[in-house]
N, C-alpha and C positions, 0 to 999 in steps of 0.2 A: 523502496517499495513497501515492505511490510513493517514499516517503522512503528505504526500504531499498535500492531500485534505484539511486537517486541516490548514496547513500553507497557502494555497491559500485563504481560508476564512479569516484568520487573516490579510493577506495583503490587502484584500478588506474592512477591518474594521469590519467584523462580528466575534464576539467572540463565539466560539463553542469548546467544548472539544473533544478530540480524541475519547473518549469512545462513545460520542453521534454520531459522524460520523460513527464509526464502527457499531453501532446499526442500523442506518438508511441504511447503505450499505447492511447489512445482511437482513434487512426487504425487501429490493428491489432486493435481489438476486445478488448483485454486489460483485465481489471479486477483490482483488489487484493482479497484475501480480508479480510473483516472479522471481528473477534473477537466471538463471540456473547456477549451479556450474560447474567448469571446468571438462571436461571429457577427459581422456587420449585416444588418437586415435591410439597410437602405443604401442605395447607390447615390450618395450625395456628390454633386459636382459644383 
């Protein structure tokens, strides 16, 4: 889920686990955006 946030912290030199980031995000009501799956727009037969 918050993998990019964890990676950003490690780039800045702060060591923090992904689980900790998840917990903090949940506590503050933050959610990650999910990539929408492909949706067929034509009914081909």
